[in-house]
C-alpha positions in Angstrom: 93.4 21.7 -14.7 91.8 18.7 -13.0 89.9 16.2 -15.0 87.1 13.8 -13.9 88.5 10.3 -13.8 86.6 7.9 -16.0 85.4 4.5 -14.9 85.1 1.4 -17.0 84.0 -2.2 -16.6 85.7 -4.7 -18.7 83.4 -7.7 -18.2 80.4 -8.0 -20.5 76.9 -8.5 -19.0 74.3 -10.8 -20.5 70.9 -9.1 -20.2 68.1 -11.4 -21.2 64.4 -10.5 -21.6 62.1 -11.9 -18.9 59.3 -14.0 -20.6 55.9 -12.5 -20.1 53.7 -14.2 -17.5 50.0 -14.6 -18.6 47.5 -13.1 -16.1 44.1 -14.9 -15.8 40.8 -13.9 -14.2 38.5 -10.9 -14.3 40.5 -7.8 -14.9 37.5 -5.4 -15.3 37.8 -2.2 -13.3 34.5 -0.7 -12.2 33.1 1.6 -9.5 30.5 0.3 -7.1 28.0 1.9 -4.8 28.9 2.4 -1.2 28.0 -0.4 1.1 25.4 0.5 3.8 25.5 -0.9 7.3 22.7 -3.3 8.4 19.9 -1.7 10.3 16.9 -3.3 12.1 14.4 -1.1 10.3 15.1 -3.0 7.1 13.2 -6.0 8.3 10.1 -3.9 9.2 10.1 -2.3 5.7 10.2 -5.8 4.1 7.3 -6.8 6.3 5.3 -3.8 5.0 5.9 -5.0 1.5 5.0 -8.6 2.5 1.7 -7.4 4.1 0.9 -5.4 1.0 1.4 -8.5 -1.2 -0.7 -10.6 1.3 -3.6 -8.1 0.9 -3.4 -7.9 -2.9 -6.3 -8.8 -5.1 -4.6 -11.9 -6.5 -4.1 -13.3 -3.0 -7.8 -12.4 -2.2 -9.0 -14.1 -5.3 -7.1 -17.3 -4.4 -8.7 -17.3 -0.9 -12.2 -16.8 -2.4 -11.6 -19.6 -4.9 -10.3 -21.9 -2.2 -13.3 -21.3 0.1 -16.2 -21.2 -2.5 -14.8 -23.1 -5.5 -12.7 -25.7 -3.8 -9.6 -24.7 -5.9 -6.4 -25.6 -4.1 -3.0 -24.6 -5.2 0.6 -24.6 -4.1 0.6 -21.1 -2.7 1.8 -19.7 0.6 -1.8 -18.6 1.4 -2.7 -22.3 2.1 -0.5 -22.1 5.2 -3.0 -19.6 6.8 -6.2 -21.4 5.8 -6.9 -22.7 9.4 -6.8 -19.2 10.9 -8.8 -17.9 8.0 -11.5 -20.5 8.4 -11.8 -19.9 12.2 -12.4 -16.2 11.6 -14.8 -16.9 8.7 -16.9 -19.3 10.8 -17.2 -16.8 13.6 -18.0 -13.9 11.3 -20.7 -15.8 9.4 -22.6 -16.4 12.6 -22.4 -12.6 13.5 -22.9 -10.9 10.2 -26.7 -11.3 9.8 -28.8 -9.3 7.4 -32.5 -8.6 8.0 -33.4 -9.5 4.4 -34.5 -12.8 2.8 -32.4 -14.6 0.3 -29.2 -12.7 1.0 -27.2 -15.6 2.5 -24.8 -15.8 -0.5 -23.8 -12.1 -0.2 -23.6 -12.4 3.6 -21.0 -15.2 3.3 -19.0 -13.3 0.8 -18.9 -10.3 3.1 -17.8 -12.4 6.1 -15.1 -14.1 4.0 -13.7 -10.8 2.8 -13.6 -9.4 6.3 -11.9 -12.5 7.5 -9.3 -12.2 4.7 -8.5 -8.7 5.8 -8.3 -9.6 9.5 -5.9 -12.4 8.8 -3.6 -10.5 6.4 -3.6 -6.9 7.4 -0.7 -7.2 9.9 1.3 -10.1 8.6 4.8 -10.1 10.1 6.1 -13.0 8.0 8.4 -13.1 5.0 9.4 -16.1 3.1 13.1 -16.5 2.6 12.8 -16.5 -1.1 10.7 -13.2 -1.1 12.9 -11.4 1.4 16.2 -12.3 -0.1 15.0 -11.4 -3.5 14.0 -7.9 -2.3 17.3 -7.5 -0.4 19.3 -8.5 -3.5 17.5 -6.1 -5.7 17.8 -3.2 -3.2 21.5 -4.0 -2.5 20.8 -4.0 1.3 23.8 -6.3 2.0 22.9 -8.7 4.9 20.8 -11.8 4.6 17.1 -11.9 5.6 17.7 -14.1 8.7 20.4 -11.7 10.0 18.0 -8.8 9.6 15.1 -10.6 11.2 17.3 -11.4 14.2 18.4 -7.8 14.6 14.7 -6.7 14.2 13.5 -8.9 17.0 16.4 -8.3 19.4 17.2 -4.7 18.8 14.4 -2.9 16.8 11.3 -4.0 18.8 11.1 -2.7 22.4 9.4 -5.4 24.4 7.4 -6.5 21.4 6.4 -2.9 20.5 7.3 -0.8 17.5 9.7 2.0 18.6 7.3 4.7 17.3 4.4 3.3 19.4 6.8 2.9 22.3 7.4 6.6 22.2 3.6 7.2 22.3 3.2 4.8 25.2 5.8 6.8 27.2 3.4 9.7 27.0 0.7 7.7 28.8 2.5 6.2 31.8 -0.7 6.2 33.9 -2.5 3.7 31.7 -2.3 0.0 32.0 -1.9 -2.5 29.2 -5.1 -4.5 28.3 -4.7 -8.0 27.0 -8.4 -8.4 26.1 -11.0 -6.3 24.3 -14.6 -5.8 25.4 -15.7 -8.5 23.0 -13.2 -11.0 24.4 -14.2 -10.1 27.9 -17.8 -11.1 27.3 -16.7 -14.5 26.2 -14.8 -15.1 29.5 -18.0 -15.5 31.5 -18.5 -19.1 32.7 -21.7 -21.0 32.4 -22.6 -20.0 36.0 -22.3 -16.3 35.1 -19.1 -15.8 37.1 -16.5 -13.5 35.7 -13.1 -15.1 34.9 -10.5 -13.7 37.2 -8.0 -13.3 34.4 -9.8 -10.2 33.1 -7.7 -7.1 33.1 -8.8 -3.5 33.8 -11.6 -2.1 31.8 -9.6 1.1 31.1 -6.3 1.0 29.3 -4.3 0.5 26.1 -4.9 -2.7 24.0 -1.7 -4.8 23.8 -2.8 -6.0 20.3 -2.8 -2.5 18.9 0.8 -2.0 20.2 2.2 -5.3 19.1 0.4 -5.9 15.8 -0.9 -2.7 14.2 -2.9 -3.3 11.0 -0.8 -2.3 8.1 -3.4 -0.4 6.1 -3.5 3.1 4.7 -6.6 4.9 3.6 -4.8 6.3 0.6 -5.3 3.0 -1.1 -9.1 3.5 -1.0 -8.7 7.2 -2.1 -6.9 6.4 -5.3 -9.2 3.5 -6.2 -12.1 5.8 -5.7 -10.6 8.4 -7.9 -10.1 5.6 -10.4 -13.9 5.2 -10.5 -14.1 1.8 -8.9 -16.9 2.8 -6.6 -18.7 4.9 -9.2 -18.7 1.9 -11.6 -20.4 -0.3 -9.0 -22.9 2.4 -8.2 -23.8 2.8 -11.8 -24.4 -1.0 -12.2 -26.4 -1.3 -9.0 -28.7 1.6 -10.0 -29.3 -0.1 -13.3 -30.0 -3.4 -11.5 -32.8 -1.5 -9.6 -34.2 -0.2 -12.9 -33.0 3.3 -12.3 -32.2 5.3 -15.4 -29.0 7.3 -15.6 -29.0 11.1 -15.8 -27.9 11.2 -19.4 -30.3 11.3 -22.3 -29.2 8.0 -23.7 -28.7 5.4 -20.9 -25.4 3.6 -21.7 -26.5 0.7 -19.5 -30.0 0.3 -20.9 -29.2 -3.2 -22.2 -27.5 -4.5 -19.1 -29.4 -7.6 -18.0 -28.3 -10.2 -15.4 -30.0 -13.5 -15.8 -31.4 -15.1 -12.7 -29.8 -18.5 -13.5 -26.3 -17.6 -12.3 -25.2 -16.6 -8.8 -24.2 -13.0 -9.6 -27.8 -12.0 -9.8 -28.6 -13.0 -6.3 -25.3 -11.7 -4.9 -26.1 -8.2 -6.3 -29.5 -8.4 -4.7 -27.8 -8.9 -1.3 -25.2 -6.2 -2.1 -27.9 -3.6 -2.8 -30.0 -4.5 0.2 -26.9 -4.0 2.4 -26.3 -0.5 1.1 -27.3 1.1 4.4 -24.5 -0.7 6.2 -21.7 0.5 3.9 -19.6 3.6 4.1 -21.0 6.6 2.2 -18.9 8.7 -0.1 -19.2 11.7 2.2 -18.0 9.6 5.1 -14.9 8.5 3.2 -14.3 12.0 1.9 -14.1 13.6 5.3 -11.6 11.0 6.4 -9.5 11.4 3.3 -9.2 15.1 4.2 -8.5 14.3 7.9 -5.7 11.8 7.0 -4.0 13.5 4.0 -5.8 16.7 3.1 -7.1 15.0 0.0 -10.8 15.3 -1.1 -13.1 14.2 -3.9 -14.9 16.5 -6.3 -18.5 16.1 -7.5 -22.2 16.5 -6.8 -22.1 13.8 -4.1 -19.6 15.7 -1.9 -20.9 19.2 -2.0 -21.1 21.5 1.1 -17.9 19.9 2.4 -17.0 21.4 5.8 -14.2 19.5 7.5 -13.2 20.3 11.1 -9.5 19.2 10.8 -7.5 18.9 7.6 -3.9 17.9 6.8 -3.5 20.9 4.4 0.3 20.6 4.4 0.6 16.9 3.7 0.5 17.0 -0.1 3.2 19.7 -0.3 5.4 17.8 2.2 4.9 14.4 0.5 5.6 15.7 -3.0 8.7 17.5 -1.7 9.9 14.2 -0.3 9.4 12.5 -3.7 11.3 15.3 -5.4 14.2 15.0 -3.0 14.2 11.2 -3.6 14.6 11.9 -7.3 17.6 14.1 -6.6 19.0 11.5 -4.3 18.7 8.7 -6.9 20.6 10.6 -9.4 23.4 11.1 -6.9 23.3 7.5 -5.7 23.5 6.1 -9.3 26.7 8.1 -9.8 29.4 5.9 -8.3 31.9 8.8 -8.1 29.6 10.6 -5.7 28.5 9.8 -2.2 24.8 10.6 -2.2 23.6 13.0 0.5 20.5 11.6 2.3 20.2 14.4 4.9 17.5 16.2 2.8 15.5 13.0 2.5 15.8 12.4 6.3 14.4 15.9 7.0 11.6 15.4 4.6 10.7 12.1 6.1 10.5 13.7 9.6 8.2 16.4 8.2 5.8 13.9 6.5 5.9 11.6 9.6 4.8 14.5 11.8 1.9 15.4 9.6 0.7 11.8 9.2 0.8 11.3 13.0 -1.4 14.3 13.5 -4.2 12.6 11.5 -4.1 9.3 13.4 -7.2 9.9 15.4 -10.9 9.3 15.6 -11.7 6.9 12.7 -8.1 6.1 12.0 -8.1 2.4 12.9 -11.5 1.4 11.5 -12.1 3.4 8.4 -9.1 1.9 6.3 -10.1 -1.7 7.1 -13.8 -1.3 6.5 -13.2 0.6 3.2 -10.7 -2.1 2.1 -13.3 -4.8 2.7 -15.9 -3.0 0.7 -13.6 -2.2 -2.2 -12.2 -5.7 -2.3 -15.7 -7.0 -2.6 -16.4 -4.6 -5.5 -13.3 -5.8 -7.3 -14.3 -9.4 -6.9 -17.8 -8.8 -8.1 -16.6 -6.9 -11.2 -14.1 -9.7 -11.9 -16.9 -12.3 -12.1 -17.1 -14.1 -15.5 -20.7 -12.9 -16.1 -19.4 -9.4 -16.7 -17.8 -10.5 -20.0 -21.3 -10.5 -21.4 -22.6 -7.5 -19.5 -19.8 -5.0 -20.4 -17.9 -4.8 -23.7 -14.2 -4.9 -22.8 -11.0 -4.9 -24.8 -9.7 -8.5 -24.7 -6.2 -7.8 -26.0 -5.3 -5.4 -23.2 -3.2 -7.3 -20.6 -4.6 -6.0 -17.3 -2.8 -7.5 -14.3 -6.1 -8.0 -12.5 -9.4 -9.1 -14.1 -11.6 -6.3 -12.6 -9.7 -3.5 -14.2 -11.0 -3.9 -17.7 -14.6 -3.8 -16.4 -13.9 -0.4 -14.7 -12.2 1.0 -17.8 -15.2 -0.2 -20.0 -17.6 1.5 -17.7 -15.6 4.7 -17.8 -15.7 4.5 -21.6 -19.5 4.0 -21.6 -20.2 6.8 -19.2 -17.8 9.4 -20.7 -15.6 9.6 -17.7 -11.8 10.0 -17.6 -10.0 7.9 -20.3 -7.0 7.4 -18.0 -6.8 3.6 -17.2 -7.6 2.5 -13.7 -4.3 0.6 -13.7 -2.5 3.9 -12.9 -4.8 4.7 -10.0 -4.3 1.1 -8.7 -0.6 1.7 -8.7 -0.9 5.0 -6.9 -2.9 3.3 -4.2 -0.6 0.3 -3.9 2.7 2.2 -3.9 1.3 5.1 -1.9 0.2 2.7 0.9 3.6 1.1 1.3 5.5 4.4 1.3 3.2 6.0 3.8 3.2 3.0 6.1 7.0 3.0 6.3 6.8 6.8 7.1 3.9 6.7 9.6 5.1 3.7 11.7 8.8 4.5 11.5 10.4 6.2 14.5 11.8 9.0 12.3 11.7 11.7 14.9 14.5 9.9 16.8 16.9 9.7 13.8 19.7 12.3 13.4 22.0 10.3 11.1 21.0 9.9 7.4 21.9 6.1 7.2 18.3 4.9 7.7 17.0 7.5 5.2 19.6 6.3 2.7 18.6 2.6 3.1 14.9 3.6 3.1 15.2 5.4 -0.2 16.9 2.3 -1.7 14.4 -0.2 -0.3 11.4 1.8 -1.6 12.9 3.0 -4.8 10.5 0.9 -7.0 7.5 2.2 -5.1 8.6 5.8 -5.1 9.4 5.9 -8.8 6.3 3.9 -9.6 4.2 6.4 -7.7 5.8 9.3 -9.5 5.1 7.7 -12.9 1.5 6.8 -12.1 0.9 10.3 -10.7 2.0 11.8 -14.0 -0.1 9.3 -16.0 -3.2 10.1 -13.9 -2.9 13.9 -13.3 -0.4 15.1 -16.0 2.0 16.4 -13.3 5.5 15.1 -13.4 6.9 15.3 -9.8 10.4 14.6 -11.0 10.6 17.2 -13.7 13.3 19.8 -13.1 13.9 18.7 -9.6 15.4 21.9 -8.2 15.1 21.8 -4.5 14.4 25.5 -4.2 11.5 25.5 -6.6 8.0 24.9 -5.0 6.5 21.5 -5.8 3.0 21.2 -7.3 0.6 20.8 -4.4 -2.7 21.1 -6.3 -5.3 18.7 -5.1 -5.4 15.6 -7.4 -9.2 15.8 -7.7 -8.8 19.3 -9.1 -6.2 18.2 -11.7 -8.4 15.2 -12.6 -11.4 17.5 -13.1 -9.3 19.8 -15.4 -8.2 16.8 -17.5 -11.7 15.5 -17.8 -13.0 18.9 -19.0 -10.1 19.1 -21.5 -11.0 15.6 -22.8 -14.7 16.5 -23.2 -13.8 19.7 -25.0 -11.7 17.7 -27.4 -14.5 15.4 -28.2 
C-alpha cells in the first residue's frame, strides 16, 4: 500500500507584523450627480435671467432715484446711465400731453419707457452673477467659456437659432437696418435722401439680433394680483367718485397739494385715454396663453384666436419637471430628460403660434404702465393714505399698499407677493421656451441642463401657483393622470367666494 510522502522544513521562519501606515486626507465616500457637457444654450438662459433682473422693480427704483433724486450708488446700473439719458432726452421731447400742469407725470412716463427700452434685451452678465448661477446649477464650465461658445457656435450670424429658422421661411425678404423712424432722420438739411437707406419692405435686423426679452404673462399675474385694480380705485377716489359699496372704504383718502404725488396723479388720470384698457390686455392674454380675466369689466368676451391648449401643456411640463427632479436628486439613478424635452417642444409650438399681431408691442407697453403704477404706490405719501402692516417684510415697497387695498375692498386675501413671483418666474421660464430652438433638438441633454438651470424658477412657480389658486401642480405627479388645466381666474373666483362665505 502506497503512502503519501511527507515534507518538512527544518529551518524556522521569523514572521514579523508589518507596522500600520496612517492614511491621511478625506476618506468620505459619496455619490455625485452626473456631469453634463457644456452647451451654448446655457449662456442664453443666463442672459434671460440677467435681463429679468435688469427689469426688476429694485433696478427701476434705483434708476428713478438717480434721475429725479440725484441718488448715486455703486450699482451696475450706473454703467448704462449714458444710454438711458440719451433715450430719456429724446422721449421727453416726443411724449407731449395736451393738458396743462402735467409735466411731472410726462417726465416720469418718458423715464419709465426709456428704462424698459434700455434693459428689455440686455445681453450682458457680470462674471460674479453668471458664475454664481452656474455654481448653484452645477452647470460645470465657467461663464467666459460658455459666452465664447455662445457667440461662436450658438448664434448664427448674430441671430438666435430659432429666429434663423423663421428667417429661412422668408428667403425673398431683405434685411432692413433702419426703421421708418430712423429713415425720417436721415434726410439732410436740403431735403435730399441719404443714400444709405435700405429697402422700405423687409425684416428689421434689430428684431432678429436683439429681441426684447419680455413676456406678457408678467402683466397677467400682476393684474390678477390686483395691482391695476388698486390704482383704479385710488384714481376714482382722487376724482371724487364714490365706490359701489355702501360704505366707501376710501372715503377718507386725501392727498394734500403740498407734495408732488398730488400733481403726478393729476397727470396720470388725464393720460388715461392713452393707456391700455383691461379689455385690450384681456384679449391679448388669451391670444398668447389662453388665459383670461373674470369680472364685470371683461364681459361679452369673444376672442378670435385662443391658445386653449397652452395651460394644459405648460402644467404638464411643470409636472414632468417635478418627476425629473426626484430622479435627478437620486444619485443612484440617471434621470431621464426625454419626457421634459418632448413637453418643451409642445409648449414651444403653442407659444410660437401666439407670436403675432400685438406680440411685440403689448408686453412692453403694459410693462411700462405697471412699473409706473408700482412706483407711484411705493411713494412715501402712501404710508399716510393707506394703513399697512409695518412688520411684514415685503421685498418691494409697493406690495404692502396693494395688500392693504385688497383688505379694504374685501378682495382676495392672498398676498400680491405670490402673484409677483408667478409673473417673474413665469416670464423667465416662457422666454427660455419661446426663444429656444427646441424643435431642432432630438437629444435630451439640453432639456436636462435647462431643467437644472431653471429649477428655482420652476419650483418657485409651482409653490406660488398653489399659494394663489390652491392647486398643487406637483401633488401625486403621475404622468398618466391629467393635470389641472382650469383657468386661474376661475380658481381665484372660487377662492374669493369661499372667503366671503366664511366671513
